[in-house]
C-alpha positions as CSV (number, residue, x, y, z in Angstrom):
1,M,86.0,81.4,63.3
2,L,89.1,81.9,65.4
3,S,92.2,80.0,64.4
4,P,93.6,77.4,66.8
5,R,96.6,79.6,67.4
6,L,94.5,82.6,68.3
7,R,92.4,80.5,70.7
8,L,95.5,79.3,72.3
9,L,96.9,82.8,72.7
10,L,93.6,84.0,74.2
11,G,93.5,81.1,76.6
12,L,97.1,81.8,77.7
13,S,96.3,85.4,78.1
14,A,93.3,84.6,80.3
15,C,95.4,82.2,82.5
16,L,98.1,84.8,82.9
17,R,95.6,87.5,83.9
18,T,94.0,85.1,86.4
19,L,97.5,84.3,87.8
20,F,98.4,88.0,88.0
21,L,95.2,88.8,89.9
22,A,95.6,85.9,92.3
23,L,99.2,87.0,93.1
24,R,98.1,90.6,93.4
25,E,95.3,89.7,95.8
26,Q,97.8,87.7,97.9
27,E,100.1,90.7,98.1
28,D,97.2,93.1,98.9
29,F,95.9,90.6,101.5
30,Q,99.2,90.5,103.2
31,Q,99.3,94.3,103.3
32,A,95.7,94.3,104.7
33,L,96.8,92.1,107.6
34,K,99.7,94.5,108.4
35,D,97.3,97.5,108.2
36,D,94.8,95.7,110.5
37,A,97.5,95.1,113.1
38,R,98.7,98.6,112.9
39,L,95.3,100.2,113.1
40,A,93.8,97.8,115.7
41,K,91.9,99.6,118.5
42,S,90.7,96.5,120.3
43,P,91.7,92.9,120.8
44,A,89.0,91.7,118.4
45,E,90.6,93.7,115.6
46,L,94.0,92.1,116.4
47,Y,93.0,88.5,117.2
48,R,90.9,87.8,114.1
49,L,88.5,84.8,114.1
50,G,88.2,82.6,111.0
51,E,85.1,84.3,109.7
52,H,86.6,87.7,110.0
53,V,89.7,86.6,108.1
54,N,87.5,85.2,105.4
55,Q,85.5,88.4,105.1
56,R,88.7,90.4,105.0
57,M,89.9,88.2,102.1
58,I,86.7,88.8,100.2
59,D,86.9,92.6,100.8
60,V,90.4,92.5,99.3
61,A,89.2,90.4,96.4
62,V,86.5,92.9,95.6
63,G,89.1,95.6,95.3
64,V,91.3,93.5,93.1
65,Y,88.7,92.0,90.8
66,G,86.4,95.1,90.8
67,C,83.3,93.0,91.3
68,S,80.6,92.3,93.9
69,E,81.2,90.3,97.1
70,K,79.3,87.3,95.7
71,E,81.3,87.3,92.5
72,A,84.6,87.7,94.5
73,A,83.6,84.7,96.8
74,A,82.9,82.6,93.7
75,S,86.3,83.6,92.2
76,L,88.0,82.5,95.3
77,Q,86.5,79.0,95.1
78,Q,87.8,78.4,91.6
79,K,90.8,76.2,90.8
80,I,93.6,78.1,89.0
81,M,97.1,77.3,88.0
82,L,99.4,78.6,90.7
83,P,103.0,78.1,91.8
84,V,103.6,75.4,94.3
85,R,106.6,73.8,96.1
86,K,105.2,70.4,97.0
87,P,105.5,67.6,95.9
88,M,108.0,69.5,93.6
89,K,108.5,73.1,92.5
90,G,106.3,74.1,89.6
91,F,102.6,74.9,88.9
92,A,99.5,73.0,89.9
93,M,95.7,73.5,89.9
94,V,94.9,75.0,93.4
95,V,91.8,76.5,94.9
96,A,92.5,80.2,95.0
97,Y,91.0,80.6,98.5
98,Q,93.4,78.0,100.0
99,Y,96.4,79.5,98.2
100,I,95.7,83.0,99.3
101,K,94.7,82.2,102.9
102,R,98.2,80.8,103.5
103,T,99.2,84.4,103.7
104,V,97.8,84.4,107.3
105,S,100.1,81.7,108.5
106,H,103.0,83.3,106.7
107,F,102.3,86.6,108.4
108,N,102.0,85.0,111.8
109,S,105.3,83.1,111.2
110,A,107.0,86.3,110.3
111,I,105.7,88.0,113.4
112,T,106.8,85.1,115.6
113,N,110.3,84.9,114.0
114,C,110.7,88.7,114.4
115,T,109.6,88.6,118.0
116,V,111.6,85.6,119.2
117,S,114.8,86.3,117.3
118,T,114.8,89.9,118.7
119,W,114.2,88.8,122.2
120,L,116.8,86.0,122.1
121,K,119.5,88.3,120.6
122,R,118.9,91.0,123.2
123,M,118.9,88.4,126.1
124,N,122.1,87.0,124.7
125,A,123.7,90.4,124.7
126,L,122.4,91.3,128.2
127,K,122.8,88.0,130.1
128,D,125.0,85.9,127.8
129,I,122.4,83.1,127.6
130,G,121.8,81.0,124.6
131,A,124.3,79.5,122.1
132,W,124.8,79.9,118.4
133,S,124.4,76.8,116.3
134,T,127.1,75.8,113.9
135,G,126.6,75.4,110.1
136,N,125.7,77.7,107.2
137,R,122.5,78.9,108.8
138,R,123.4,80.0,112.4
139,T,120.6,80.2,114.9
140,L,120.6,81.3,118.5
141,N,119.0,78.8,120.9
142,L,118.3,78.5,124.6
143,S,119.2,75.4,126.6
144,A,116.4,73.8,128.6
145,P,117.7,75.0,131.9
146,E,118.0,78.6,130.6
147,A,114.5,78.4,129.2
148,L,113.2,77.2,132.6
149,D,114.9,80.1,134.3
150,Q,113.1,82.5,132.0
151,L,109.7,80.9,132.7
152,R,110.0,80.9,136.5
153,G,108.0,83.8,137.8
154,D,107.6,85.1,134.2
155,A,111.2,86.3,134.3
156,F,111.2,86.5,130.5
157,I,109.2,89.7,130.8
158,K,109.3,90.8,134.5
159,D,112.9,91.0,135.3
160,A,115.1,93.9,134.1
161,C,116.7,92.2,131.2
162,G,113.6,90.4,130.1
163,R,111.7,93.7,130.1
164,I,114.3,95.4,128.0
165,A,114.4,92.5,125.5
166,M,110.5,92.4,125.4
167,L,110.3,96.1,124.6
168,D,112.9,95.6,121.8
169,S,110.7,92.8,120.5
170,L,107.6,94.9,120.7
171,V,109.3,97.7,118.7
172,A,110.6,95.2,116.1
173,V,107.1,93.8,115.6
174,I,105.6,97.3,115.3
175,S,108.3,98.0,112.6
176,E,107.4,94.8,110.9
177,F,103.8,96.0,110.2
178,G,104.9,99.6,109.6
179,G,103.6,101.2,112.8
180,T,106.8,102.8,114.1
181,D,105.8,106.4,113.2
182,E,102.5,106.1,114.9
183,M,103.4,104.1,118.0
184,V,107.1,104.7,118.9
185,C,108.7,108.1,119.7
186,W,111.7,109.4,121.6
187,T,111.4,112.1,124.3
188,G,113.4,113.7,127.0
189,A,116.8,115.3,127.1
190,N,118.7,114.4,123.9
191,R,115.7,112.2,122.9
192,S,117.1,109.4,125.2
193,S,113.7,108.1,126.4
194,R,111.7,105.8,124.2
195,V,107.9,105.8,124.5
196,I,105.8,103.0,123.0
197,R,102.1,103.7,122.7
198,C,99.9,100.7,121.9
199,I,97.0,98.6,123.2
200,F,97.7,95.9,125.8
201,A,96.5,93.3,123.3
202,L,99.6,94.1,121.2
203,V,101.9,93.5,124.2
204,A,100.2,90.1,124.8
205,W,100.4,89.4,121.0
206,V,104.2,89.7,121.3
207,S,104.8,88.3,124.7
208,F,102.9,85.0,124.3
209,R,105.1,84.2,121.3
210,V,108.2,84.4,123.4
211,R,106.6,82.4,126.2
212,F,105.5,79.5,123.9
213,S,108.8,79.5,122.1
214,T,110.6,79.2,125.4
215,M,108.1,76.5,126.6
216,G,108.7,74.6,123.3
217,T,112.4,74.5,124.2
218,V,111.7,73.0,127.6
219,C,109.3,70.4,126.1
220,R,111.8,69.3,123.4
221,E,114.7,68.8,125.7
222,T,115.1,66.3,128.6
223,V,116.3,67.8,131.9
224,A,118.2,65.7,134.4
225,C,116.1,65.3,137.6
226,G,118.0,63.5,140.3
227,D,119.3,60.0,139.2
228,D,116.7,59.5,136.5
229,K,116.0,61.7,133.5
230,R,112.5,63.0,132.9
231,T,111.0,65.6,130.6
232,N,110.1,68.7,132.6
233,V,106.8,69.6,131.0
234,V,105.3,73.1,131.5
235,Q,101.6,73.4,131.3
236,R,100.7,75.2,128.1
237,G,97.6,76.7,129.6
238,D,99.7,78.9,132.0
239,R,99.5,82.6,131.2
240,P,101.6,85.4,132.6
241,E,99.3,87.3,135.0
242,G,98.6,90.9,133.9
243,L,99.3,90.3,130.2
244,L,96.1,88.9,128.9
245,G,93.8,90.6,131.3
246,G,92.5,94.1,130.4
247,V,93.8,93.9,126.9
248,C,91.2,96.5,125.7
249,A,93.1,99.4,127.2
250,A,95.9,101.4,125.6
251,V,99.2,101.8,127.4
252,D,102.2,104.1,127.2
253,I,105.4,102.2,127.9
254,H,108.3,104.4,129.0
255,E,111.9,103.3,129.3
C-alpha cells in the first residue's frame, strides 16, 4: 500500500510531466510552423488548411510523446492543468488541443506585427507619413487620408517608396522564421545589391497583411466628404493584381 503522501507526490509528478510535455509540444509546434514557412515550395505549404494544421500538430505530438498518431490524438483531446490569463491569471483545466492550437494565431499575429511595423517605419522614414502616438507604448499609425493614398493604385507596393518598404518587410518576415541565410544575399560591387529569392506566395503572404492593415485604418476612421461626413469603405475583396496570381513560381527580387 502506498502512503497518502507518496500517492500525492506521484500525482503531482504526473501533472508536472504532463504540463512539461504540453508546453514542450507548444514550443515545438511553433518551431514547426516557422520551419514550414521557411521550407515552403508551393502556396499549399504556406497557406495551410485546418486539417493540415491539425495533422502537423499530431506529427509534433508524436515526436514529443513518443507514441503512435492515434495515441497522440487522444492525448491532445485530454483536459490538463495549463496556465491561463482569463478570467484571471493562474491555472485551469484546458483541452490540450485548444491550448496548443493557439500557437497558430500567435504565429500569424507575430508575422503581421513584423510586416506592418517594418513597412510603416520605412514609409515614415521615406515619405514622412504616419504619426507616433503618445504614452508609454508608442505606436506609429497612418491617418485615413494617408491610408487611402497608399491604397490608390496599390501604391503601397507599386510606387518607389512602397516597393522599398515592402522589400524591407519581406526581409524582416524571412528573418522572423529564420530563412535569411537561405533566401537573402548581397551581390555586386561592395555587396551593395540585395537579392531576395522566394516563392511568389511569400510575397503575397506579406503584402496582403499590409493591405488589410491599411484598409482597416480607412474603415475605422471617418473621412470628410463634401459637407457631410461619411465612412469611406474599401471593398475587402479587392486584391492587388499580380500579387496573388501565379503564386506557385519562385522569384528573385533585385534591388
